[in-house]
C-alpha positions as CSV (number, residue, x, y, z in Angstrom):
1,M,0.0,0.1,0.2
2,K,1.7,3.2,-1.2
3,A,0.6,6.9,-0.7
4,G,-2.2,8.1,-2.9
5,T,-3.8,4.8,-3.5
6,R,-7.3,5.0,-3.2
7,L,-9.2,2.1,-1.5
8,K,-13.0,1.2,-1.8
9,S,-14.9,-0.4,0.4
10,I,-16.9,-3.8,-0.7
11,V,-19.7,-3.7,1.6
12,C,-20.6,0.1,1.8
13,D,-20.0,3.4,0.1
14,T,-16.8,4.2,2.1
15,E,-13.9,5.3,0.3
16,V,-10.4,6.3,1.4
17,M,-6.6,7.7,0.4
18,V,-3.6,6.3,1.8
19,I,-1.7,8.8,3.3
20,R,0.9,7.0,5.1
21,G,1.0,3.3,4.3
22,A,2.6,-0.4,5.3
23,D,2.1,-3.8,4.1
24,V,-1.0,-4.5,5.5
25,V,-4.7,-5.2,4.4
26,V,-7.3,-2.3,5.6
27,E,-10.5,-3.7,6.1
28,C,-13.7,-1.8,6.1
29,G,-17.2,-3.5,7.7
30,G,-15.6,-6.6,8.4
31,A,-14.3,-7.1,5.0
32,P,-10.9,-6.3,2.7
33,M,-11.2,-2.7,0.9
34,A,-10.0,-3.0,-2.7
35,E,-8.7,-0.6,-5.4
36,I,-11.8,-1.4,-7.5
37,R,-15.3,-2.1,-6.2
38,P,-16.9,-5.3,-7.4
39,P,-20.4,-4.7,-8.8
40,A,-21.9,-6.6,-6.3
41,R,-21.5,-5.8,-2.4
42,E,-20.9,-8.2,0.2
43,A,-22.6,-8.3,3.7
44,I,-21.6,-5.7,6.3
45,D,-20.4,-7.3,9.7
46,P,-23.2,-5.3,12.1
47,A,-20.4,-5.2,14.7
48,R,-18.2,-3.0,12.4
49,A,-20.6,-0.9,11.2
50,S,-20.3,2.4,13.2
51,G,-19.5,4.2,10.2
52,T,-16.8,6.6,8.6
53,L,-16.8,10.6,8.4
54,I,-15.7,12.5,5.1
55,G,-12.5,14.6,5.6
56,K,-11.5,12.8,8.8
57,R,-8.1,10.9,8.7
58,Y,-8.0,7.4,10.3
59,V,-4.6,6.3,11.9
60,D,-3.6,2.7,13.7
61,A,-2.5,2.9,17.2
62,A,1.3,2.6,16.1
63,G,0.9,5.5,13.7
64,T,2.3,3.5,10.5
65,V,-0.9,3.6,8.7
66,E,-3.2,6.8,8.0
67,L,-6.1,7.3,5.8
68,L,-8.1,9.9,4.8
69,C,-11.7,9.3,4.0
70,V,-13.1,10.9,0.6
71,K,-16.3,9.4,0.9
72,P,-18.2,8.4,3.8
73,G,-20.0,4.9,4.4
74,Q,-21.5,2.8,6.9
75,G,-18.6,0.4,7.8
76,S,-15.9,1.4,10.3
77,L,-12.1,0.9,9.2
78,S,-10.0,-1.7,11.0
79,I,-6.6,-3.7,10.5
80,G,-6.4,-7.3,11.7
81,G,-9.9,-6.7,13.2
82,V,-8.5,-3.6,15.1
83,A,-10.4,-0.5,14.5
84,L,-8.7,2.6,13.4
85,Q,-8.9,5.9,15.5
86,V,-9.8,9.3,14.0
87,K,-6.5,11.3,14.6
88,E,-7.3,14.7,16.5
89,A,-5.9,17.9,15.5
90,K,-2.8,19.4,17.2
91,P,-3.7,21.9,19.7
92,L,-2.3,25.5,18.7
93,P,0.4,26.8,21.2
94,A,-1.0,29.5,23.1
95,S,-0.3,33.1,21.8
96,D,0.1,35.3,25.1
């Protein structure tokens, strides 16, 4: 997985762009994501259907993978069954 690659969910409308990648399989809604969406969708795992938000960056705990959501959907993002977290904005320094 290299930076700039677009991945599409095979269970919902979610699409992400890889910002920082590693050799891992990204999942959405419990199913692996692909560069090309198949014509027929698979069933979404209800336990992994918390949704994605457009414009948000999702990262793994180690910070080795960062994805930008370019199209929202019902599935939640994960790697190896471990959910990705929304990357929080860094607080700006105080200007006294």
